[in-house]
N, C-alpha and C positions, 0 to 999 in steps of 0.2 A: 633674615638669613645672612650670615657673615660670609664674605668671599674675600680671598686674598690672592693677588696676582704677583708672581715673582719671576725672575729671569736668571738664566745661567749661560755662560759662554765658555767655549773651549775651541781654540784655533779659529776656524771660520764657522763653527756650528753655534746657533743661537736657539735656546730653548725657553719657552714661556710656559709656566705652570700656573694653573688655577686650582686653588684649594678651597673646598666648601664642605659643609656638613653633609654627611651621606652614609653610605654603607660599607666603605672601605675599598671601593673600586679605584684602580689606578690604570689610566689609559695613556699610551704614548702614541700620538698620531692616530687616534681612534682604535688602536689595537690594545687589547687587555695585556697587562704586564706578563701574565702567565703564558701568553702565546707569543711574546716578543722574541725574535731571533736576531742574531746568534745568542747562544746560551751565555757566553762571557759578558756580552753587553747587558743582558737581562740581570745577571748577578751584580754588575756594577751599578745599575739603576736601583736595584733592591737595597743596597747598603744603607741609605738614610732611613728607609722604612724599617729595616731590621733593628737599627740602633735606637730609633724612636720607640719601638715596641708596639705590640698590637693594641694596648690600651688606648693609645693616641690614634693610631692609623685606622683602627676598625670603625671609627666614627666619622672618618673624613673621606671624601672623594677627591682624587687628584687627576686633573687632565693636563697633559703636557703636549704642546705643539712645538716640534723641533724641526729646523730647516738648516741646510748648508752643511758643509764638512763631510766627513766620512762616518762610518758606523761607530767607531770608538769615540770620536769627537762628539757625536750626537749623544752617545750614552753618557759621557762625562758631563756634558752640558745639561742633560736631563737630570742627572743625579744632583747637580748643584742647584738647579731650579727647584727640585722637590725639597731638598734640605732647607733652602732659604724660605720656601713657602710654608713648610711645617713650623719653622721657628717664628715666622711672622704671624701665623695663624694662632699658635699657642701662646706667643709672647713669653716663652720659657727661656730664661737665662741658663738654666741647668742643661736643657737640650742643646743649646748653642755651644756650651762648654764641652759637652760630650762629643759633638761633631768636630770641634776644633782639636780635641785630644786625639780622636781617631784619625782624622785626615784634614789638614787645614784647607785643602782645595774644595771641601764641601761648602765652606762659607766664603772664602776668598779665592778668586779664580787663579788659574795658572797663566801668567802673562806671556809665556813663550809663544812665539809665532814663527812661521817659516821665514828664513832669511832670504832676502831678495837676490836673484841671480845677477851677477855682474858680467861685463864683457870679457872676452878672452878665454872663455871656457864653457863647458856644458852645465855648470852649476854655480852655486854661491861661492864656493872656495876653490874648486878644481880648475886648473888652468891647462891649456893645450900643451902637450909635451913636445920637446925638441929632440931631434935625433942627430943633427949635424952630419948626416951622411947623404 
C-alpha cells in the first residue's frame, strides 16, 4: 500500500497531509470535509480536490493534521498540503501544471508573514502622535 506525506504552511499554520489508497474520504483534524466549518474555509480546502477531479480523488483517502494560526491560515495550509500530496502520490506533471495555472500558492507557499512590532508605537509602522499642546 502506497502512502505519501506532504506539508503546507501559511503564516503560522502548519498542515501535514497523508494520502493513501482508499474510498475518497478527506478528514481535516479528524473532521470529514463535508462537516468542516466555516463554509468559506471548506471551499478553500476543496479547491485542489475539485481541480484534480473525481477520477483521481475518489480512489484516495486524505488525512490532514493542521495546527497553529487562525481559521483561514489553517484552511490555506491544508489546501497546499492536499495539493502537494496529490501531486506526489500521482506523480502527475499535468496535475501540477493545472494547480500552478489555477493558483501558484497551491504548490509554492506564500512567504508573507506578520511584520514585527517596533518601539515607539502600538504596531509595526504606527507611531505615537504628538499634539504640542
